[in-house]
Structure formats: C-alpha cells, structure tokens
N, C-alpha and C positions, 0 to 999 in steps of 0.2 A: 504494500500500500504506500502510495506517495503522499507525504505530508504536504499540505498547502502552506505556503509562506504566510506569515502573519499579516504582512501588508495586503495580500490578496484576500484574506478573510475580511478585513475591513472593507476592501473594495466591493465585495459582494453586496454589502448593505448600502454603501454609497451609491453604487450603480443602480440598485433597485429603486432607491428614492428618486434618483435623477431620471430614470426611465419613466417612472410614474408621474413625475412632475411634467416632463415633456408630453406625456400622454394626456395631461389635463387640457392641452391645447388642441387636441384632435377635433376636427370638424368645426373649428371656429373661424368666422370671417374676420376681417380686419377690425371692424367695429367691436366685436366681442373680445378679440385678443387684447385690445387697448382699453377696454371698459374698466373703470375704477369704481370700487364701492364708494358710497357717499360719505366717507370719512376724510378729513383733511389730509392725512398722511398715508392713505391707502394706495396700494400699487396694483397695476394691471397684471394679468396673468403673463403677458409677454415680458414685462419688466421683471417680475419675480423670477421667471425662468432664466432670462439673460443674466440677472444678478447672481443667481445660484450657480449657474455654470461658470461665471467669472470667478466666483469664490473658490470653487473646486479647482479650477485651472491655476489660480494664483497660489493657493495653499499647497497643492500637490506638486505642480510642475515647477513653479518658481521657488517657493520657500523650501520644500522638501527635496526636490530633484535638481535645483540650481539652474533651471532654464530661464534666462531673462525674458520678461514679458513687459508689456506696456498696458497695464489694466486701467480702464477708465471706470472706476467704481461708480462715481456720480452719474456718468452717462448711462450706466446700466438701468438706473431707476427712471431716467428720462426716455429710454428707448421705446420706440413704437414699431410695430411690425405690420406688414400687409398680409402675411399668411404664415402657415406653419413651416413652409419650406426652409426659410432662413434658420429657424431654430433647429429643425431636424438635421439640416446639413452641419450646423455648428456642433450639435450633440454627437452626431455620427463620427466626425473627425476627432472631437475632444475625447470621447469615450475611449477610443483606441489609444490615444496618447496618454491618458490618465492610467489606463490599465498597464500599458507598457512601462510607464514611469515607476509605478508601484512594484511591478514584477522585477524590475532591474535595480531596485533599491538595494544597496549593499547590506550584507550582514551587519547588524548593529545600527542600521540607519534609523530605526524607530527609537533607539535609546539615545542617539546623539541629540545635542541641543542645537537648535536653529534660531536665528534672529527673525522674528516675524515683524513686518513693517508697522503694524498697529498694536500687536499684542505683546511685543517684547520677546524674551527668550522662551521657547517651547521645545519640548522633546518632539521627535518625529511622531511618536505615538499620540501625543496631545494634538498634533496637527491633524492627523487622520480622524481623531475623535471630533475635533472642531468641524471638519468637513462633513462627517456623517451626521452630527447633530444639526448643523446648519441646513443641510439638504433635507433632513426629516422635518425640521421646523417649517421651512418654506414649502415643502410638499403639503403639510397640513393647512398652511395659509392659502395655498393655491386651490386646494380642494374646497375650502370654505368660500373662497372668492368665486370659484366656478358655480357653487350652489347658489350664491347670491346673484350671480349673473343670470342663471336659469330662472330664479324666482322673479327677477326684475323683468324678464321677457314674458312672463305669464300674465302680468298685470294688464 
C-alpha cells in the first residue's frame, strides 16, 4: 500500500471545497454571477470565487512553493464576470498547478516556517490549514449567496 503524502491529504479537502465553490456558478448568467445580496459588504458569487482561488494560489504557490505571483486581492472583490467560462478555465489551470505544487513539496516542507505577506510567520502546515479553512468558509458563503439569489428571483 502506498502512503499518501501529507500535503496531498490536505489537498483532497481543499480541492473538494474549491470544486464545489466553482460548481455554485453552474448555469448562471452574467447578471446572476454578479448579483450581490443586499448587505453593504456582500460579495457576488463571481467575486467570492475569484477571491478564493486567488487565496489558494497565493498561499500554496507563492508562500509555500516560492513561485512569485502578482495577486490583486482588492481586484478580486471588484471582479465581474460574463459567464462561467473564465472561472472554469482559471480553476482548471490552477487546480493542476496547486496539486503539482503540493505533490512536489519537499520532505519537511509542512514543518518549515514561511513568511506570509499578511499573517507573518506560519508553518507550511498552518498555511494549508488556512487555505482549507478559507475555501470551506467561502464555499458556505457562496452556497448561502446562491440560495439568496434563487429566493430573490422567485419574488
């Protein structure tokens, strides 16, 4: 029996949340993708998804794997989309890069301390936990946003 590496065990849960998050956008038109609940700081499904993908990319590929990126975190929340195609393409590409990055993490990579740009020093294990938690939190938020969107359309 081949043991799975610890980073790929985390990946299974991260990928599941991100797959489901992207799935929340299935069959939505541009208006629905960009619809925001009537709260001052609420985000659209499109913005939530782009932000969550950006978070996973930054934390895993840049912080943990050392690949330089130019993330526009504020822009993720302002993003608007015309259809699922852009998100699906981004996720398809990113999914493969994230899995490869975690699979290639050297032994001890989860125990090493990394400098996070906003959170300060974190171990690699803490970083993947942050990504898993963040993805799950925004998945729940997206599912509620989609329910609110559907309810608003029934009125």
